[in-house]
C-alpha positions as CSV (number, residue, x, y, z in Angstrom):
1,X,-22.9,18.1,-15.6
2,X,-19.7,20.9,-15.1
3,X,-17.2,20.1,-17.2
4,X,-15.1,19.3,-13.6
5,X,-17.7,16.5,-12.8
6,X,-17.4,14.9,-16.2
7,X,-13.5,15.0,-16.1
8,X,-13.4,13.2,-12.5
9,X,-16.5,10.7,-13.9
10,X,-14.1,9.6,-16.7
11,X,-11.0,9.6,-14.6
12,X,-13.0,7.2,-12.3
13,X,-14.1,5.3,-15.5
14,X,-10.5,4.5,-16.1
15,X,-9.6,3.9,-12.7
16,X,-12.6,0.9,-12.8
17,X,-11.0,-0.5,-16.1
18,X,-7.3,-0.4,-14.6
19,X,-8.8,-2.8,-11.6
20,X,-10.9,-4.8,-13.7
21,X,-8.4,-5.6,-16.0
22,X,-5.9,-6.3,-13.2
23,X,-8.3,-8.6,-12.1
24,X,-9.2,-10.5,-15.2
25,X,-5.1,-11.1,-15.8
26,X,-4.9,-13.0,-12.7
27,X,-5.3,-16.6,-12.6
28,X,-7.9,-18.1,-10.5
29,X,-8.7,-21.2,-9.3
30,X,-10.3,-24.1,-11.9
31,X,-11.8,-26.1,-9.4
32,X,-15.5,-26.6,-9.0
33,X,-16.2,-29.3,-6.1
34,X,-14.3,-31.7,-4.0
35,X,-11.5,-29.6,-2.6
36,X,-10.7,-28.3,0.7
37,X,-10.5,-25.1,2.0
38,X,-8.1,-23.8,4.6
39,X,-8.3,-20.7,6.8
40,X,-4.8,-19.6,8.3
41,X,-3.6,-16.3,9.2
42,X,-6.4,-14.4,7.3
43,X,-6.4,-16.5,4.1
44,X,-8.0,-18.8,2.8
45,X,-6.1,-21.9,1.0
46,X,-7.9,-23.9,-1.9
47,X,-6.3,-27.0,-3.1
48,X,-7.9,-29.7,-5.3
49,X,-10.8,-31.0,-6.2
50,X,-12.6,-31.3,-9.6
51,X,-13.2,-28.7,-12.5
52,X,-16.4,-28.3,-14.0
53,X,-15.3,-31.6,-16.5
54,X,-15.4,-33.7,-13.1
55,X,-11.9,-34.1,-14.2
56,X,-9.1,-33.6,-11.1
57,X,-7.7,-30.0,-11.4
58,X,-4.1,-30.0,-12.1
59,X,-1.3,-29.0,-9.8
60,X,-2.9,-25.9,-8.2
61,X,-3.0,-24.1,-5.1
62,X,-4.6,-20.7,-4.4
63,X,-5.4,-18.1,-1.4
64,X,-7.8,-15.5,-0.9
65,X,-6.5,-12.4,1.4
66,X,-9.3,-11.8,3.8
67,X,-7.1,-8.9,5.5
68,X,-8.8,-6.2,3.4
69,X,-12.3,-5.8,2.2
70,X,-13.3,-6.9,-1.2
71,X,-16.5,-7.6,-3.4
72,X,-17.1,-11.1,-4.3
73,X,-17.6,-10.2,-7.9
74,X,-13.8,-9.1,-8.5
75,X,-11.8,-11.7,-6.0
76,X,-8.2,-11.1,-6.4
77,X,-6.9,-14.6,-5.9
78,X,-2.9,-15.2,-5.0
79,X,-1.2,-18.3,-7.1
80,X,1.2,-20.5,-4.9
81,X,1.0,-23.4,-7.9
82,X,4.5,-23.0,-8.4
83,X,5.4,-24.6,-5.0
84,X,2.5,-27.7,-5.0
85,X,4.2,-30.9,-4.8
86,X,1.2,-33.0,-4.5
87,X,-0.5,-35.1,-7.4
88,X,-4.2,-34.5,-8.5
89,X,-6.6,-35.4,-6.0
90,X,-9.8,-35.0,-4.5
91,X,-11.8,-35.4,-1.7
92,X,-9.3,-35.2,1.1
93,X,-9.6,-33.5,4.8
94,X,-7.6,-30.8,6.0
95,X,-7.3,-28.2,9.4
96,X,-5.1,-25.8,10.7
97,X,-3.0,-27.6,13.3
98,X,0.7,-28.1,14.5
99,X,2.6,-27.1,17.7
100,X,2.1,-23.1,17.1
101,X,-1.7,-23.8,15.4
102,X,-0.2,-22.2,12.0
103,X,0.3,-25.5,9.5
104,X,-2.2,-26.8,7.0
105,X,-2.5,-30.5,7.6
106,X,-3.9,-32.5,4.5
107,X,-5.2,-36.5,5.0
108,X,-6.7,-38.4,2.5
109,X,-7.4,-38.3,-1.1
110,X,-8.4,-40.4,-3.7
111,X,-4.9,-40.4,-5.1
112,X,-3.3,-43.9,-4.1
113,X,0.0,-42.6,-5.2
114,X,0.0,-39.9,-2.7
115,X,1.5,-39.7,1.0
116,X,-1.1,-39.9,3.5
117,X,-0.7,-37.1,5.1
118,X,1.0,-33.6,4.1
119,X,2.0,-30.5,5.5
120,X,2.4,-27.3,4.4
121,X,4.3,-24.5,6.4
122,X,2.7,-20.8,5.8
123,X,6.3,-19.5,6.9
124,X,8.8,-20.9,4.7
125,X,6.0,-21.6,1.9
126,X,7.1,-25.0,1.8
127,X,5.2,-28.5,1.8
128,X,6.3,-31.7,3.7
129,X,5.9,-35.3,4.4
130,X,5.6,-35.6,8.4
131,X,7.1,-39.0,9.8
132,X,4.4,-40.0,12.3
133,X,4.8,-42.3,14.7
134,X,1.9,-45.6,15.0
135,X,0.3,-47.6,12.9
136,X,-0.5,-46.0,9.6
137,X,-4.3,-46.2,9.2
138,X,-6.3,-47.2,6.0
139,X,-6.8,-44.5,3.2
140,X,-10.0,-42.6,3.2
141,X,-12.1,-39.9,1.6
142,X,-15.3,-37.7,1.3
143,X,-14.8,-37.2,5.0
144,X,-14.6,-34.3,7.0
145,X,-11.6,-33.3,9.6
146,X,-12.5,-31.6,12.5
147,X,-9.6,-30.3,14.7
148,X,-9.5,-29.8,18.7
149,X,-6.8,-29.1,21.0
150,X,-4.2,-29.8,17.8
151,X,-5.9,-33.5,17.4
152,X,-7.4,-34.3,14.0
153,X,-10.2,-36.2,14.3
154,X,-11.3,-38.1,11.1
155,X,-14.6,-40.4,11.3
156,X,-15.7,-42.7,8.5
157,X,-15.4,-42.0,4.7
158,X,-15.0,-44.6,2.1
159,X,-11.7,-46.7,1.2
160,X,-9.9,-46.3,-1.8
161,X,-10.5,-49.2,-3.0
162,X,-11.9,-50.5,-6.4
163,X,-15.4,-51.0,-4.4
164,X,-15.4,-47.8,-2.4
165,X,-16.6,-49.2,0.8
166,X,-17.9,-47.0,3.8
167,X,-15.8,-48.0,6.6
168,X,-16.7,-47.3,10.5
169,X,-13.1,-46.0,12.2
170,X,-12.2,-42.6,14.1
171,X,-8.8,-42.0,13.2
172,X,-7.1,-39.5,15.5
173,X,-4.0,-37.8,14.2
174,X,-2.1,-36.0,17.2
175,X,-0.5,-32.7,14.6
176,X,1.5,-31.6,17.8
177,X,3.4,-34.8,18.6
178,X,2.8,-36.5,15.0
179,X,1.5,-39.6,16.4
180,X,-1.7,-41.5,15.4
181,X,-4.7,-43.0,17.4
182,X,-8.2,-44.2,17.2
183,X,-11.9,-43.3,19.0
184,X,-14.2,-45.6,20.3
185,X,-16.9,-46.9,17.9
186,X,-19.2,-47.5,20.5
187,X,-22.6,-46.2,19.9
188,X,-21.2,-44.8,16.5
189,X,-23.8,-43.9,13.5
190,X,-24.0,-45.9,10.5
191,X,-20.5,-45.2,8.1
192,X,-21.0,-42.6,5.4
193,X,-19.5,-40.1,3.5
194,X,-20.4,-36.6,2.6
195,X,-21.7,-35.8,5.6
196,X,-22.0,-32.2,7.8
197,X,-19.4,-32.1,10.8
198,X,-18.6,-29.3,13.3
199,X,-16.8,-28.8,16.6
200,X,-18.6,-27.6,19.4
201,X,-18.2,-25.0,22.2
202,X,-17.9,-28.2,24.9
203,X,-15.5,-30.0,23.4
204,X,-18.0,-32.3,21.3
205,X,-18.1,-33.0,17.3
206,X,-21.6,-33.2,15.7
207,X,-21.8,-35.3,12.9
208,X,-25.5,-35.1,10.6
209,X,-26.9,-36.3,7.4
210,X,-24.3,-37.7,4.5
211,X,-24.9,-40.4,2.4
212,X,-24.1,-44.9,2.2
213,X,-26.1,-45.4,-1.1
214,X,-24.0,-46.3,-3.5
215,X,-27.1,-45.7,-6.4
216,X,-27.3,-42.5,-5.2
217,X,-27.6,-39.8,-8.3
218,X,-28.6,-36.4,-8.4
219,X,-29.5,-33.7,-11.0
220,X,-26.1,-31.6,-11.7
221,X,-28.4,-28.3,-11.8
222,X,-31.3,-28.5,-9.2
223,X,-28.8,-30.9,-7.0
224,X,-32.5,-32.8,-6.6
225,X,-31.8,-36.4,-5.7
226,X,-33.0,-38.7,-8.8
227,X,-32.2,-42.3,-7.5
228,X,-31.2,-43.5,-4.4
229,X,-31.6,-41.9,-1.2
230,X,-29.1,-39.8,1.6
231,X,-29.3,-40.1,5.3
232,X,-32.0,-38.3,7.7
233,X,-31.3,-35.0,9.4
234,X,-33.6,-36.1,11.9
235,X,-31.1,-37.2,14.4
236,X,-27.7,-35.8,15.5
237,X,-24.5,-37.6,16.5
238,X,-22.6,-36.5,19.3
239,X,-18.8,-37.8,19.8
240,X,-17.3,-36.4,23.1
241,X,-13.6,-35.9,22.4
242,X,-13.0,-35.7,26.1
243,X,-14.3,-39.0,27.6
244,X,-14.1,-40.7,23.9
245,X,-17.9,-41.9,24.0
246,X,-20.9,-41.0,21.1
247,X,-24.5,-40.4,21.9
248,X,-27.4,-39.5,20.1
249,X,-30.2,-36.4,20.1
250,X,-33.4,-36.6,18.0
251,X,-34.1,-33.5,16.2
252,X,-37.4,-31.8,15.6
253,X,-38.7,-28.7,14.2
254,X,-38.7,-28.0,10.2
255,X,-36.2,-31.1,10.1
256,X,-34.4,-30.9,6.5
257,X,-35.2,-33.5,4.2
258,X,-32.3,-36.0,3.8
259,X,-29.3,-34.5,2.0
260,X,-25.6,-35.4,1.7
261,X,-22.7,-32.7,0.3
262,X,-23.6,-29.7,2.2
263,X,-21.8,-27.7,4.7
264,X,-22.2,-27.0,8.6
265,X,-20.8,-24.6,10.6
266,X,-21.1,-23.3,14.2
267,X,-22.8,-20.2,15.3
268,X,-21.1,-17.1,16.3
269,X,-22.6,-17.3,19.5
270,X,-21.7,-20.7,19.7
271,X,-25.4,-22.2,20.6
272,X,-26.6,-23.0,16.7
273,X,-25.9,-25.3,13.7
274,X,-26.0,-23.6,10.6
275,X,-26.2,-25.9,7.4
276,X,-26.2,-25.2,3.8
277,X,-26.6,-26.7,0.1
278,X,-26.2,-30.0,-0.4
279,X,-28.5,-32.5,-2.9
280,X,-31.0,-33.2,-1.3
281,X,-34.9,-34.7,-1.9
282,X,-37.1,-32.2,-2.5
283,X,-39.7,-31.8,0.0
284,X,-41.9,-29.7,-1.5
285,X,-41.1,-26.0,-0.4
286,X,-38.6,-23.6,-1.7
287,X,-36.7,-23.4,1.7
288,X,-34.2,-26.0,1.0
289,X,-30.5,-24.6,1.1
290,X,-30.4,-23.1,4.5
291,X,-31.4,-24.5,7.8
292,X,-30.7,-23.7,11.5
293,X,-30.4,-26.6,14.4
294,X,-30.9,-25.0,17.7
295,X,-28.2,-26.5,20.1
296,X,-30.5,-25.7,23.2
297,X,-33.5,-28.0,22.1
298,X,-32.1,-29.5,18.9
299,X,-35.0,-27.9,17.3
300,X,-34.9,-27.3,13.7
301,X,-36.2,-23.6,11.6
302,X,-35.4,-21.9,8.8
303,X,-34.0,-18.6,9.4
304,X,-34.8,-15.1,8.4
305,X,-33.0,-14.3,5.1
306,X,-32.4,-11.1,2.8
307,X,-30.5,-10.1,0.3
308,X,-29.8,-11.5,-3.3
309,X,-30.1,-15.5,-2.9
310,X,-27.4,-17.5,-4.8
311,X,-28.3,-20.3,-6.5
312,X,-28.0,-23.6,-4.2
313,X,-24.6,-25.4,-4.3
314,X,-23.4,-28.8,-3.2
315,X,-20.2,-30.0,-2.4
316,X,-18.8,-26.9,-1.4
317,X,-16.8,-25.8,1.7
318,X,-17.5,-23.5,4.2
319,X,-15.7,-21.5,6.6
320,X,-16.0,-18.9,9.4
321,X,-14.7,-15.9,9.0
322,X,-15.0,-12.6,10.9
323,X,-18.9,-12.3,10.9
324,X,-19.7,-14.2,7.4
325,X,-20.3,-17.7,6.5
326,X,-17.8,-18.2,3.6
327,X,-18.7,-20.5,1.3
328,X,-16.1,-21.4,-1.8
329,X,-17.3,-23.1,-5.1
330,X,-19.4,-26.0,-5.4
331,X,-21.7,-27.7,-7.7
332,X,-24.9,-26.2,-9.0
333,X,-24.0,-22.9,-10.2
334,X,-22.6,-21.2,-13.4
335,X,-19.1,-20.1,-12.9
336,X,-19.5,-17.5,-15.8
337,X,-22.0,-15.7,-14.4
338,X,-21.8,-16.4,-10.0
339,X,-19.1,-15.8,-8.1
340,X,-16.9,-18.6,-6.5
341,X,-17.2,-17.2,-3.2
342,X,-20.2,-16.6,-1.5
343,X,-20.6,-14.6,1.9
344,X,-23.6,-14.9,4.7
345,X,-23.2,-12.5,7.3
346,X,-24.5,-14.3,10.2
347,X,-23.7,-11.8,13.0
348,X,-27.6,-11.3,13.5
349,X,-29.2,-14.0,14.8
350,X,-32.6,-12.8,13.9
351,X,-31.9,-12.2,10.1
352,X,-28.5,-13.9,8.2
353,X,-27.8,-11.2,5.3
354,X,-26.4,-12.5,2.1
355,X,-24.1,-10.0,0.6
356,X,-21.2,-9.6,-1.9
357,X,-19.2,-7.2,0.1
358,X,-16.4,-8.8,3.2
359,X,-15.7,-6.1,5.9
360,X,-12.7,-7.5,7.8
361,X,-13.0,-4.8,10.5
362,X,-15.1,-7.1,12.6
363,X,-13.1,-9.2,15.0
364,X,-12.3,-12.7,13.7
365,X,-14.8,-15.4,15.4
366,X,-13.0,-16.7,18.5
367,X,-15.1,-19.9,18.7
368,X,-13.3,-23.4,18.2
369,X,-12.9,-23.9,14.6
370,X,-16.4,-24.8,12.8
371,X,-15.8,-25.6,9.3
372,X,-14.4,-28.8,7.5
373,X,-10.9,-27.3,6.6
374,X,-10.2,-24.4,9.6
375,X,-6.4,-23.0,8.5
376,X,-4.6,-20.2,8.1
377,X,-1.2,-18.9,6.1
378,X,1.1,-15.8,5.6
379,X,2.9,-15.5,2.6
380,X,3.8,-12.3,0.0
381,X,5.4,-14.6,-2.0
382,X,3.3,-14.9,-5.5
383,X,3.7,-17.6,-8.5
384,X,5.8,-16.7,-11.8
385,X,2.2,-16.9,-13.4
386,X,1.0,-14.6,-11.0
387,X,4.0,-12.2,-11.8
388,X,3.3,-12.3,-15.5
389,X,-0.4,-11.7,-15.2
390,X,0.2,-9.0,-12.5
391,X,3.0,-7.1,-15.1
392,X,1.1,-7.5,-18.1
393,X,-2.3,-6.3,-16.4
394,X,-0.8,-3.6,-14.4
395,X,1.4,-2.3,-17.6
396,X,-2.1,-2.4,-19.9
397,X,-3.9,-0.6,-17.3
398,X,-1.3,2.1,-16.7
399,X,-0.9,2.9,-19.6
400,X,-4.5,3.0,-20.8
401,X,-5.1,5.0,-17.5
402,X,-1.6,7.3,-18.2
403,X,-3.2,8.1,-22.0
404,X,-6.8,9.6,-20.6
405,X,-5.1,11.3,-18.1
406,X,-2.7,13.1,-20.6
407,X,-5.4,13.6,-23.3
408,X,-7.9,15.0,-20.8
409,X,-5.1,17.3,-19.7
410,X,-4.1,18.4,-23.4
411,X,-7.7,19.2,-24.1
412,X,-8.0,21.3,-21.2
413,X,-4.6,23.0,-22.2
414,X,-6.3,23.5,-25.8
415,X,-9.5,24.9,-24.8
416,X,-8.4,27.3,-22.3
417,X,-5.8,28.7,-25.2
418,X,-8.9,28.8,-27.5
419,X,-10.8,30.9,-24.8
420,X,-7.7,33.2,-24.0
421,X,-7.5,34.5,-27.6
422,X,-11.1,34.9,-28.0
423,X,-11.2,37.0,-24.8
424,X,-7.8,38.8,-26.5
425,X,-9.1,39.9,-30.0
426,X,-12.5,41.4,-27.9
427,X,-10.2,44.1,-26.0
428,X,-9.6,47.2,-27.9
429,X,-6.9,49.8,-27.3
430,X,-7.8,52.9,-24.8
431,X,-8.5,56.1,-26.2
432,X,-5.5,58.9,-25.2
433,X,-6.8,61.8,-22.9
434,X,-5.4,64.7,-21.8
435,X,-2.5,63.0,-19.3
436,X,-0.1,65.2,-17.7
437,X,3.6,63.9,-16.7
438,X,2.5,59.9,-17.2
439,X,4.7,57.0,-18.1
440,X,3.3,54.8,-21.0
441,X,2.4,51.3,-19.5
442,X,5.2,48.7,-20.4
443,X,4.3,45.1,-21.0
444,X,7.6,42.9,-20.7
445,X,7.1,39.1,-21.7
446,X,10.0,37.3,-20.2
447,X,10.5,33.8,-22.2
448,X,12.7,32.2,-19.3
449,X,9.9,32.2,-16.7
450,X,6.8,32.6,-19.3
451,X,5.7,35.5,-17.1
452,X,3.8,38.7,-18.2
453,X,4.8,41.5,-16.2
454,X,2.6,45.0,-16.6
455,X,3.7,47.9,-15.5
456,X,1.4,50.7,-14.5
457,X,2.6,54.1,-15.1
458,X,3.4,56.5,-12.0
459,X,1.3,59.1,-11.4
460,X,3.0,62.1,-10.0
461,X,0.9,65.7,-9.1
462,X,-2.1,64.6,-10.7
463,X,-5.5,65.5,-10.3
464,X,-8.8,63.8,-11.2
465,X,-6.9,61.6,-13.9
466,X,-9.4,59.4,-16.2
467,X,-8.5,55.9,-16.2
468,X,-5.5,54.4,-18.3
469,X,-6.3,51.2,-19.4
470,X,-3.0,49.3,-21.2
471,X,-3.3,46.7,-23.8
472,X,-1.1,44.1,-22.7
473,X,0.2,41.1,-24.7
474,X,-1.7,38.0,-23.2
475,X,0.5,34.9,-22.7
476,X,-0.8,31.8,-22.6
477,X,1.7,29.2,-21.7
478,X,1.1,29.2,-17.8
479,X,-2.0,30.5,-16.4
480,X,-2.5,32.3,-13.0
481,X,1.2,33.1,-13.4
482,X,1.1,37.0,-14.7
483,X,2.9,39.4,-12.3
484,X,1.4,42.9,-11.9
485,X,3.6,45.8,-10.8
486,X,1.8,48.5,-9.1
487,X,1.8,52.1,-9.4
488,X,4.0,54.4,-7.3
489,X,1.9,57.0,-6.7
490,X,2.8,60.4,-5.1
491,X,1.4,63.5,-4.2
492,X,-1.8,62.2,-5.6
493,X,-5.2,63.8,-5.0
494,X,-8.8,62.2,-6.3
495,X,-7.3,59.6,-8.7
496,X,-9.8,57.7,-10.9
497,X,-9.0,53.8,-11.2
498,X,-6.1,52.9,-13.3
499,X,-7.2,49.5,-14.7
500,X,-5.0,47.4,-16.7
501,X,-6.3,45.0,-19.7
502,X,-5.2,41.8,-18.6
503,X,-7.0,42.9,-15.4
504,X,-10.0,43.0,-17.5
505,X,-9.2,39.6,-19.2
506,X,-8.6,37.6,-15.6
507,X,-11.9,39.3,-14.3
508,X,-13.6,38.1,-17.4
509,X,-12.4,34.7,-16.8
510,X,-11.8,34.5,-13.0
511,X,-14.0,31.8,-12.3
512,X,-12.9,29.3,-15.3
513,X,-9.3,30.1,-15.1
514,X,-9.0,28.9,-11.3
515,X,-11.3,25.8,-11.6
516,X,-9.2,24.8,-14.7
517,X,-6.0,25.6,-13.4
518,X,-6.6,23.3,-10.4
519,X,-7.7,20.6,-12.6
520,X,-4.3,20.7,-14.9
521,X,-2.4,20.7,-11.4
522,X,-4.5,17.8,-10.2
523,X,-4.4,15.8,-13.3
524,X,-0.6,16.2,-13.7
525,X,-0.3,15.1,-10.3
526,X,-2.6,12.1,-10.5
527,X,-0.5,10.9,-14.0
528,X,2.9,11.2,-12.0
529,X,1.4,9.3,-8.6
530,X,-0.3,6.7,-11.4
531,X,2.9,6.1,-13.3
532,X,5.0,6.0,-10.2
533,X,3.0,3.2,-8.9
534,X,3.1,1.4,-12.1
535,X,7.0,1.7,-11.7
536,X,6.9,0.5,-7.8
537,X,4.7,-2.3,-8.9
538,X,6.8,-3.8,-11.6
539,X,10.0,-3.3,-9.4
540,X,8.3,-5.5,-6.6
541,X,7.1,-8.2,-9.0
542,X,10.5,-8.3,-10.9
543,X,11.9,-8.8,-7.0
544,X,9.5,-11.0,-6.4
545,X,10.3,-13.0,-9.6
546,X,13.9,-13.0,-8.9
547,X,13.4,-14.3,-5.2
548,X,11.1,-17.3,-6.9
549,X,14.0,-18.0,-9.5
550,X,16.7,-18.4,-6.5
551,X,14.3,-20.5,-4.9
552,X,13.6,-23.0,-7.5
553,X,17.6,-23.0,-8.4
554,X,18.8,-23.8,-4.7
């Protein structure tokens, strides 16, 4: 490996360390299951849920930006917990709605001290409790909210009383006019929770699976159901939001085993339902995590899959973002090893691909929202804890990177100085010959400009002269800045070449000098740019901190 290649390799390593330090210093959600995931304006908002110890997470509110490429192994979470006014909770339902279809609506949850409905405005970065007309319905949990034309449909779930009964109710929240309504229950399925639901292109909502067995238990790692049972996926239940009625479809093919706690989304072409994960009764074959329901004939099949297949998850959330099924958190995986976010490329119906790289260049899917919590948000502010992590991480990484660049720069300078001194010692004084009417070579060292000026003798009325090689003083401060004053030749015929010793020295090390000079300049420029970037980031972070402080005081 050449010296220049080695240097740039080391710089690349230092840059990776800087990125990794910044990622590690940034806070991230502690949630594992039963959260909400709402996609608004290229941002996925994570709220509520339970952690690894099955305890309610604190007042955490994070988002992940999907407007730029990222790798799931290096997620840059943005912390908005400083404005989270909601009590601790889990099992709520959320959608994107409102008059401008850009507001997060949160319903229900297991905390009785909460308001029934909250709203989050992504523009003002504030939570609110809306005043909703009509009779306030009961609070339920463990259900899925589906939005269509500004109306949030909330079917079944469990009540929040001590016995946790499964209730059969179709609540309709008009997020535009802020009013409550109810849908028909004629021919509706048995009440349940933790089912799969998504909106179809024809304004229908499909409901599948779930459970209503209070004795159900499952293995936390394998997700296999141990006692009790989940509900079948051999039937799909359709609610018509336009005509307010229910119908049932019988499914066929490779029907998934009974399950609950899975996710269901609509494919990009609107012709398929894709389900992932859940806790289930193992049917004896391995393809138990990913299934597709063809809506043209309601036939189940297992899709072709490539990429690194992740550990199955349950009680997670899934959103369609761009060409990906984006799966967030869930039970069954090791947070210390695996990413909290999974990406399944569903752009090719013949083969789905598990990947770790998100590419935002593909236009976002224009199909109606298909995930339990499809919403969005736009905010450039971050919390005080985020500011602290960013500042510390940037300072540490920037100083480490600058030290590395400076070390390499000085090492190159010293190395070149040693080589030039060695080459200078090898140059001997030339032998004087019979030379007529020549001035002696003059070497002037201009300290102020650190440049070497070599004056070569003026040749007048000379014939057949041998070469004159003056011995210059080599200055090793600024390579490549020597100035050679060329001879003034008058009435001269047949001259042998006049070569300066500095020219010989330069020729001997020409390639190395050009390379190292280029590298020196690049390193210095890169160092200056990095220091300037760190300064700008710190100033921006301090400005954001002042904004946050002013908002709190206000």
